[in-house]
C-alpha positions as CSV (number, residue, x, y, z in Angstrom):
1,M,29.5,-17.2,14.2
2,N,27.3,-15.1,16.3
3,T,24.1,-16.8,15.2
4,A,20.4,-16.0,16.0
5,I,17.1,-17.6,15.0
6,I,14.1,-15.6,14.2
7,W,11.0,-17.7,14.7
8,Y,8.2,-16.6,12.4
9,T,4.5,-17.2,13.2
10,N,2.0,-14.4,12.4
11,D,4.6,-11.9,11.5
12,L,5.5,-12.9,7.9
13,R,7.4,-9.9,6.6
14,V,10.8,-8.2,6.6
15,K,9.7,-4.6,6.6
16,D,8.7,-2.8,9.9
17,H,9.6,-5.9,11.8
18,S,11.3,-5.0,15.1
19,G,12.6,-8.4,15.9
20,L,14.2,-8.9,12.5
21,A,15.7,-5.4,12.6
22,E,17.3,-6.0,16.0
23,A,18.5,-9.4,15.1
24,T,20.3,-8.2,11.9
25,R,21.8,-5.2,13.8
26,I,23.3,-7.4,16.6
27,H,24.1,-10.7,15.0
28,D,26.5,-11.7,12.2
29,R,24.2,-14.5,11.1
30,V,20.4,-14.9,11.3
31,I,18.5,-17.9,10.3
32,A,14.6,-17.7,9.9
33,Y,12.4,-20.6,11.0
34,Y,8.8,-21.4,10.3
35,C,7.0,-24.6,11.4
36,F,3.9,-26.2,9.9
37,D,2.8,-27.6,13.2
38,Q,0.7,-30.7,12.8
39,T,-1.8,-29.7,15.5
40,D,-2.7,-26.7,13.4
41,Y,-3.7,-28.9,10.4
42,T,-5.1,-32.2,11.8
43,Q,-8.6,-32.9,12.9
44,T,-9.6,-31.4,16.2
45,P,-12.4,-32.5,18.7
46,W,-14.6,-29.9,16.9
47,G,-14.7,-32.2,13.9
48,F,-12.6,-30.1,11.4
49,R,-9.0,-28.9,10.9
50,K,-8.0,-25.8,12.7
51,T,-6.5,-24.6,9.4
52,G,-8.5,-25.2,6.2
53,N,-7.4,-25.2,2.6
54,F,-7.9,-21.4,1.9
55,R,-5.9,-20.2,4.7
56,A,-3.2,-22.9,4.3
57,Q,-2.7,-21.7,0.7
58,F,-2.6,-18.1,1.7
59,I,0.1,-18.9,4.3
60,A,2.1,-20.9,1.7
61,E,1.9,-17.9,-0.7
62,A,3.1,-15.5,2.0
63,L,6.0,-17.8,2.9
64,V,7.2,-18.0,-0.7
65,E,7.4,-14.2,-0.8
66,L,9.0,-14.1,2.6
67,A,11.7,-16.6,1.6
68,H,12.7,-14.4,-1.3
69,D,12.7,-11.2,0.7
70,L,14.9,-12.8,3.4
71,A,17.2,-14.2,0.8
72,E,17.9,-10.7,-0.4
73,L,19.0,-10.0,3.1
74,G,21.2,-13.1,3.2
75,I,18.9,-15.0,5.5
76,E,17.8,-18.5,5.0
77,L,14.2,-19.5,5.8
78,C,14.0,-23.1,7.1
79,Y,10.8,-25.0,7.4
80,H,9.8,-27.8,9.7
81,R,6.8,-30.1,9.4
82,G,5.6,-31.6,12.6
83,D,6.3,-30.3,16.2
84,T,7.4,-26.8,16.5
85,A,9.6,-27.2,19.6
86,Q,11.4,-30.2,18.1
87,G,12.2,-28.4,14.9
88,L,13.4,-25.3,16.6
89,A,15.6,-27.2,19.0
90,E,17.2,-29.0,16.1
91,L,17.8,-25.8,14.3
92,V,19.4,-24.1,17.4
93,T,21.6,-27.1,18.1
94,K,22.7,-27.5,14.5
95,N,23.7,-23.8,14.0
96,K,24.9,-23.2,17.6
97,A,22.5,-20.3,17.9
98,I,22.7,-18.1,21.0
99,R,19.4,-16.3,20.8
100,V,15.9,-16.8,19.5
101,Y,13.7,-13.8,18.5
102,A,10.0,-14.5,18.6
103,Q,6.6,-12.8,18.4
104,H,4.6,-12.0,21.5
105,H,1.5,-14.2,21.8
106,W,-1.2,-14.0,24.4
107,M,-3.7,-16.8,23.7
108,P,-3.3,-20.0,25.7
109,E,-2.4,-22.4,22.9
110,E,0.2,-20.1,21.5
111,K,1.6,-19.3,24.9
112,A,1.9,-23.1,25.6
113,R,3.8,-23.7,22.3
114,I,6.2,-20.9,23.3
115,A,6.7,-22.5,26.7
116,D,7.4,-25.9,25.1
117,C,10.0,-24.2,22.8
118,Q,11.7,-22.4,25.7
119,K,12.0,-25.7,27.5
120,A,13.5,-27.4,24.4
121,C,15.9,-24.5,23.6
122,T,18.3,-23.4,26.2
123,V,19.1,-20.0,24.6
124,E,18.4,-16.4,25.3
125,W,14.9,-15.4,24.2
126,V,13.8,-11.9,22.9
127,F,10.2,-11.2,22.3
128,H,8.7,-8.4,20.2
129,H,5.3,-7.0,19.4
130,N,4.9,-7.0,15.6
131,S,1.2,-7.4,15.3
132,L,0.0,-4.4,17.2
133,L,-0.6,-0.7,16.2
134,I,0.0,0.4,19.8
135,E,2.5,-1.4,21.9
136,P,1.7,-2.0,25.6
137,E,4.0,0.8,26.9
138,Q,2.2,3.2,24.6
139,L,-1.2,2.6,26.0
140,G,-0.9,5.1,28.8
141,F,-2.4,2.7,31.3
142,E,-1.8,-0.8,32.8
143,L,-3.5,-3.8,31.3
144,K,-5.4,-4.3,34.5
145,D,-7.1,-0.9,33.9
146,L,-8.2,-1.8,30.3
147,P,-11.6,-0.2,29.7
148,W,-14.5,-2.5,29.5
149,I,-16.1,-0.7,26.6
150,F,-14.5,-0.1,23.2
151,T,-15.4,3.6,23.1
152,E,-13.6,4.3,26.4
153,F,-10.6,2.4,25.1
154,R,-10.6,4.3,21.8
155,K,-10.9,7.7,23.5
156,K,-8.1,6.9,26.0
157,V,-5.6,5.8,23.3
158,E,-6.5,8.5,20.8
159,R,-5.6,11.3,23.3
160,N,-1.9,10.6,22.9
161,L,-1.7,8.2,20.0
162,Q,1.8,7.8,18.8
163,I,3.0,5.3,16.3
164,K,6.6,3.9,16.4
165,A,8.9,4.5,13.5
166,A,9.3,1.6,11.1
167,H,12.0,-1.0,11.8
168,Q,14.1,-1.9,8.9
169,P,16.5,-4.8,8.8
170,R,20.2,-4.8,7.8
171,K,21.5,-6.8,4.9
172,L,23.8,-9.6,6.2
173,S,25.2,-11.1,3.0
174,A,25.5,-10.4,-0.6
175,T,25.2,-14.1,-1.4
176,P,21.6,-15.2,-1.3
177,P,21.0,-18.6,0.6
178,E,19.1,-21.5,-0.7
179,I,15.3,-21.1,-1.0
180,H,13.5,-24.2,0.2
181,P,10.2,-25.4,-1.1
182,I,7.1,-25.4,1.0
183,P,6.6,-28.8,2.7
184,D,4.0,-31.0,1.2
185,L,0.8,-31.0,3.5
186,S,-1.3,-33.3,1.3
187,S,-1.0,-36.1,3.7
188,W,-2.7,-33.9,6.3
189,G,-5.6,-33.4,3.9
190,I,-4.6,-30.0,2.7
191,K,-5.5,-29.4,-1.0
192,S,-4.7,-26.7,-3.5
193,V,-7.8,-24.4,-4.1
194,T,-8.8,-21.8,-6.6
195,Q,-11.0,-18.8,-5.9
196,P,-14.1,-18.5,-8.0
197,A,-14.3,-15.7,-10.5
198,H,-16.9,-13.9,-8.3
199,S,-15.0,-14.1,-5.1
200,A,-14.8,-11.0,-3.0
201,F,-11.3,-11.9,-2.1
202,P,-9.3,-13.0,-5.1
203,F,-6.0,-11.9,-3.7
204,Q,-2.8,-13.9,-3.0
205,G,-0.9,-14.0,0.2
206,G,2.4,-12.1,0.8
207,C,3.9,-8.8,1.4
208,I,3.9,-7.7,-2.2
209,S,0.2,-8.5,-2.5
210,A,-0.4,-6.6,0.8
211,Q,1.4,-3.5,-0.3
212,A,-0.3,-3.6,-3.7
213,R,-3.7,-3.9,-2.1
214,L,-3.0,-1.0,0.3
215,H,-1.8,1.2,-2.6
216,Q,-4.7,0.3,-4.8
217,Y,-7.4,1.0,-2.1
218,T,-5.8,4.2,-1.1
219,F,-3.9,6.2,-3.8
220,E,-4.9,4.2,-6.9
221,T,-8.7,4.1,-6.6
222,Q,-9.1,6.4,-3.5
223,K,-11.9,3.9,-2.3
224,V,-10.7,4.7,1.2
225,A,-12.5,8.0,1.0
226,W,-15.7,6.1,0.9
227,Y,-15.0,3.3,3.2
228,K,-17.6,4.0,5.8
229,H,-20.3,4.2,3.2
230,T,-19.4,0.9,1.6
231,R,-18.1,-1.3,4.4
232,N,-21.4,-3.1,4.8
233,G,-21.3,-4.3,1.2
234,M,-21.1,-8.0,0.2
235,L,-20.2,-8.3,-3.5
236,G,-17.0,-7.2,-5.2
237,V,-13.4,-6.5,-4.0
238,D,-13.7,-2.8,-3.0
239,Y,-16.6,-2.6,-0.6
240,S,-14.1,-3.0,2.2
241,T,-10.3,-2.8,2.5
242,K,-9.5,-6.5,2.5
243,F,-6.5,-5.8,4.7
244,S,-7.5,-8.3,7.4
245,P,-5.9,-11.4,6.0
246,Y,-2.6,-9.6,5.6
247,L,-2.8,-8.2,9.1
248,A,-3.7,-11.7,10.5
249,L,-0.5,-13.2,9.1
250,G,1.6,-10.1,9.5
251,C,2.3,-9.7,5.8
252,I,1.9,-6.0,6.6
253,S,2.0,-4.1,9.8
254,P,-0.9,-2.1,11.2
255,R,1.5,0.7,11.6
256,T,2.2,0.7,7.8
257,I,-1.6,0.9,7.2
258,Y,-1.9,3.7,9.7
259,R,0.9,5.8,8.1
260,T,-0.5,5.2,4.6
261,I,-3.9,6.5,5.7
262,K,-2.3,9.6,7.2
263,E,-0.3,10.2,4.1
264,F,-3.4,9.9,1.9
265,E,-5.3,12.3,4.2
266,A,-2.4,14.8,3.9
267,K,-2.3,14.6,0.1
268,H,-5.9,14.1,-0.8
269,I,-8.8,14.1,1.6
270,K,-9.4,13.6,5.3
271,N,-13.0,12.6,6.2
272,E,-15.0,10.3,8.4
273,D,-14.4,7.5,5.9
274,T,-10.7,7.6,6.1
275,Y,-10.8,7.9,9.8
276,W,-13.0,4.8,9.9
277,V,-10.2,2.6,8.7
278,I,-8.2,3.7,11.7
279,F,-11.3,3.2,13.8
280,E,-11.4,-0.4,12.7
281,L,-7.6,-0.9,13.5
282,L,-8.4,0.3,17.0
283,W,-11.2,-2.3,17.3
284,R,-8.5,-4.9,16.4
285,E,-6.3,-3.5,19.1
286,F,-9.1,-3.6,21.7
287,F,-9.8,-7.2,21.0
288,A,-6.1,-8.0,21.2
289,Y,-5.7,-6.3,24.6
290,T,-8.9,-7.8,25.9
291,A,-7.5,-11.2,25.0
292,M,-4.2,-10.4,26.7
293,K,-6.2,-9.6,29.9
294,Y,-8.7,-12.4,29.9
295,G,-6.8,-15.2,28.2
296,S,-8.7,-18.6,28.3
297,L,-11.9,-17.0,29.2
298,F,-12.2,-16.2,25.5
299,F,-13.0,-19.9,25.0
300,N,-15.6,-20.3,27.8
301,A,-19.3,-20.7,27.1
302,T,-19.9,-17.7,29.2
303,G,-17.1,-15.7,27.6
304,I,-15.7,-12.8,29.6
305,A,-19.1,-11.8,30.9
306,Q,-18.5,-14.1,33.9
307,H,-21.9,-15.7,34.1
308,P,-22.3,-17.7,37.3
309,S,-23.2,-20.8,35.6
310,P,-21.3,-22.7,32.8
311,E,-24.5,-22.5,30.7
312,V,-25.7,-19.3,29.3
313,P,-29.0,-18.4,31.2
314,Q,-32.2,-18.5,29.4
315,S,-33.2,-15.1,28.3
316,K,-34.1,-13.0,25.3
317,N,-30.4,-13.5,24.3
318,N,-31.4,-17.0,23.3
319,R,-34.7,-16.6,21.4
320,S,-35.0,-20.3,20.6
321,G,-35.7,-21.2,24.1
322,N,-33.3,-24.2,23.9
323,P,-30.5,-24.5,26.4
324,W,-27.0,-24.0,25.0
325,R,-25.3,-27.3,24.5
326,S,-22.0,-28.8,25.3
327,P,-19.4,-28.0,22.6
328,K,-18.6,-31.7,22.1
329,P,-19.5,-33.7,20.1
330,I,-20.7,-31.5,17.3
331,P,-23.4,-33.1,15.2
332,T,-23.0,-33.2,11.4
333,H,-26.8,-33.2,10.9
334,G,-29.7,-31.2,12.1
335,S,-29.6,-27.4,12.6
336,W,-25.8,-27.3,12.9
337,G,-25.2,-29.2,9.7
338,Q,-27.8,-27.1,7.9
339,W,-25.9,-23.9,9.1
340,I,-22.5,-25.0,7.9
341,N,-23.8,-26.3,4.6
342,G,-25.9,-23.3,3.8
343,Q,-29.2,-25.3,4.0
344,T,-31.1,-23.4,6.6
345,Q,-34.6,-21.9,6.0
346,V,-33.0,-18.5,5.4
347,D,-31.4,-17.8,2.0
348,F,-29.6,-14.7,3.4
349,V,-27.8,-16.9,5.8
350,N,-27.3,-19.7,3.3
351,A,-25.6,-17.6,0.7
352,H,-23.0,-16.3,3.2
353,M,-22.2,-19.8,4.5
354,I,-21.8,-21.1,0.9
355,E,-19.5,-18.1,0.1
356,L,-17.4,-18.9,3.2
357,A,-17.1,-22.6,2.2
358,E,-16.2,-21.6,-1.4
359,T,-13.7,-18.8,-0.8
360,G,-12.6,-18.7,2.9
361,W,-14.1,-15.1,3.0
362,M,-17.2,-13.5,4.2
363,S,-18.2,-9.8,4.7
364,N,-18.3,-8.3,8.1
365,R,-22.0,-7.7,7.8
366,G,-22.5,-11.4,6.8
367,R,-20.4,-12.6,9.7
368,Q,-22.5,-10.7,12.1
369,N,-25.8,-12.1,10.7
370,V,-24.8,-15.8,10.4
371,A,-23.4,-15.7,14.0
372,S,-26.6,-14.1,15.3
373,Y,-28.7,-16.7,13.5
374,L,-26.6,-19.6,14.9
375,V,-26.7,-18.3,18.4
376,H,-30.1,-16.6,18.9
377,E,-32.3,-18.5,16.4
378,L,-30.8,-22.0,16.5
379,G,-29.6,-21.8,20.1
380,I,-26.3,-23.3,19.5
381,D,-23.2,-22.7,21.5
382,W,-21.4,-19.6,20.0
383,R,-18.0,-21.5,20.3
384,W,-19.1,-24.0,17.6
385,G,-19.5,-21.2,15.2
386,A,-16.2,-19.5,16.3
387,A,-14.3,-22.8,15.8
388,Y,-15.9,-23.3,12.3
389,F,-14.8,-19.7,11.4
390,E,-11.4,-20.6,12.7
391,S,-11.0,-23.4,10.4
392,L,-12.3,-21.6,7.2
393,L,-11.5,-18.0,7.4
394,I,-8.4,-16.7,5.6
395,D,-8.2,-13.8,7.9
396,Y,-8.5,-15.8,11.1
397,D,-7.1,-14.1,14.1
398,P,-8.0,-15.6,17.5
399,S,-8.5,-12.4,19.4
400,S,-10.7,-10.8,16.8
401,N,-12.6,-14.0,15.8
402,Y,-13.5,-15.1,19.3
403,G,-13.9,-11.5,20.4
404,N,-16.4,-10.8,17.8
405,W,-18.3,-14.0,18.5
406,M,-18.7,-13.2,22.1
407,Y,-19.8,-9.7,21.2
408,V,-22.6,-11.1,19.0
409,A,-23.6,-13.7,21.6
410,G,-23.8,-11.1,24.4
411,V,-21.1,-12.7,26.5
412,G,-18.3,-10.2,25.6
413,N,-17.4,-6.7,26.5
414,D,-20.9,-5.5,25.7
415,P,-23.5,-7.7,27.3
416,R,-26.2,-6.6,24.9
417,A,-26.7,-9.6,22.5
418,R,-26.7,-8.7,18.7
419,V,-30.0,-10.2,17.7
420,F,-30.6,-9.5,14.1
421,S,-33.7,-9.9,12.0
422,M,-32.6,-11.9,8.9
423,E,-35.5,-10.5,6.8
424,R,-34.7,-6.9,7.7
425,Q,-31.0,-7.3,7.3
426,A,-31.5,-8.9,3.8
427,Q,-33.8,-6.1,2.8
428,Q,-31.3,-3.4,4.0
429,Y,-28.0,-4.9,2.8
430,D,-29.0,-7.1,-0.2
431,P,-32.2,-5.4,-1.3
432,K,-32.0,-6.8,-4.9
433,G,-30.9,-10.2,-3.7
434,L,-27.8,-10.1,-5.8
435,H,-25.5,-11.6,-3.1
436,Q,-28.0,-14.4,-2.5
437,K,-28.4,-15.1,-6.2
438,T,-24.6,-15.1,-6.7
439,W,-23.9,-17.7,-4.0
440,L,-27.1,-19.8,-4.1
441,Q,-26.6,-20.3,-7.8
442,T,-23.1,-21.5,-7.1
443,A,-24.4,-24.1,-4.8
444,L,-26.5,-25.6,-7.6
445,F,-23.5,-26.7,-9.6
């Protein structure tokens, strides 16, 4: 049969998926593939797994839904546990596949994994952009001309912003294929986790949950009409959209969110708050395209600011007066250990770090503050914090995570370091100390 493989990574959906739509239009048979690559779950030189329990569980939940959605189209989702290239090569050979459809990636590790797979699989490769709101050909300028500042980027793309129509797959068979169980990852140290009752992110992974959250936040509660006013909140589920985990895994496309916001504006209200959700989607795009342009510089101590020395120079950007240290090895004691365990001298920081450890989630305001404290008060290399966030955050996305850390550290697109006063931030955003009480109390039990 005319067989194709669709390799899923961070595009875990069937709706508005250009690769799947093309594959089902052209081929008689399509098989889906997902790999739990061992390098994503084992210990790294940083001292912790790249994928922690909360994100691992969210991924598993998303895959369960994806398997059922694909089965309705007559497509089998096959899992592999181990090396991605090996598993893909075996699947291609076994099914005599002639083509592999894959998601575009631009970070070094992901690109290297794609290169390994291409070496292992002598088939035709087709790549699609399924994680972006604006595809490269829609930008209106070449990547080399990417603006350095977000505001310039936003103004440029908003002038002629056009969103592609949704891509829908074709049903290939009326007979649903076998649905395989998720591989057991317990030998890699992955454990089942439960969100506490007071978690700000009690949601499950998957397309159904993503669509439900989108509808709830827009048409059901109309909280989107107040987004800009509440986005700096810290407690509860509705101070922010909570779309980011679903976007990070591709359970929903940014195009779907954009269209829904526009539909809400047309039917209900269009204001600065509704626009601000689109504004945030454009920030996400900006980090993605910046990562495409600068690649491995996202992981350098000097970021993309191109400092002349591998060490960040002593300046007001590092108020501790201590030189930034080498990223290896990371100590488990001292100021670093106090930061990750929520045992610093600042309760505002501690509460957020405990929340992160207990839920895999932290508000945007919290992320900016704990990052500022680690870098500018403790004088610790920003990459340590970025790597820790990578391990724990449910909504980890390499471009946004490392882009935001560079931004706070003053080694990103905007060279002005974000140095926050923890006392003033606590007074402004947690004036009654409710967030601190909630999570510091949790740490006592």
